[in-house]
C-alpha angles and dihedrals in degrees: 000000000000124000109287118251091225128024139177118196123192092329119182128181131183135170133205135053127310093266096051110029115179109208107213102169126023130192097341113188121177140152121197120193127218110277095010122141104215124184123198112200131188148128122298110273096023094119102266094136091047088054092052090047090055092050092046091050094240088120133026126225120247088227138354127044139277110199140181115203086352092301119117116253108233101170145341118314140176091248087073116057117194129204111194126200092242096057095233095216124158105246096210093056127077123241090262093048094049090057094040090055090061092045090051089057097051100033106035094153096056119107120249090254093052090051092047093051091047093051091045090053093057093042087057091046091060093038095247103118091114091054097050094117098044124103123232092258089062093055134082119243091258092051092049090053090051089055089051090051092047091050092052093046093046088064086063095227123187090223127035113206116201115193104196089303095175102041096100095051130094118254097261094047090045092054091049092051091047088058089048091053090051092051094046093047091051090052099041102029092205121168104257132195110188127189116206143147090208110096095189089053091051092049092050095050112025139081091204136014124208118189119221110214120230117275161271094084093009117189136182117268135200117327118238116207110218098220094178114131120252138264091053125206116203093213093052093044090063088067097038112115093208091051090053091047094051092046091052094046094050094044092048091049093051094045090050089057096051122120120246089254093050100104092118093047091048090055092051092052097047090046093059094043090054089063110112123196110248135208115227119219113254096259094050091044090058093049092048092049089054092048092047091052088058 
């Protein structure tokens, strides 16, 4: 196998003062290949966001190394695009301007016309061309998240980092955005590292799923290869024996790692895995498509 695009070797991260150190991540080892869609799943509070922050360069490990192309990551960079769960859009800028701001940072020598065409391309990719002149307050949560995705992709990163980007959305919007992520990944073939606590979501999207054990001192567990054929259809997956087997194996593995005091976390995990993709009746489908288009 070729050298991984992204690697983490013996990474540890703690917070707090010297007298009361809180170990969040312990002995994290991970290789991510070029073009791979990797999902990291785990309980709430296990350190998933801290892990994404280390890969993005927003935080530094206490020990160990996070590397891209074998070179240590020492801070944020345009080769790593991040989509946060809270959108992080500037409210006084339009959709177009929010994306243009990112393009200005990574392509300062481009002409105004080159930048405009580039932004328009990614607006079309996330189906937001008609909303280009709206401000974030005029958009639904799902549309704001599409803007955040378009902004990250417009920077043309080598790695797209998704920090639970759909967790704040209702079930129908979440399902729509999952399908959008699938479509965009198939077009762009970016390397993606996605953080989620939704096992069905990970199975729908990812090539490989790595559980993060409960903290403190969370570490990565056994990798599960998602050997489900692509393209994937959420309705068909519900009846796929291999899908059901993988879901059961991953859930069982995570629950076996829980701490004795993890009753709350167990409930959170089983709740999200009970979510089943649904098929809207034709009339409702038409209404939802219109709403999604803004």
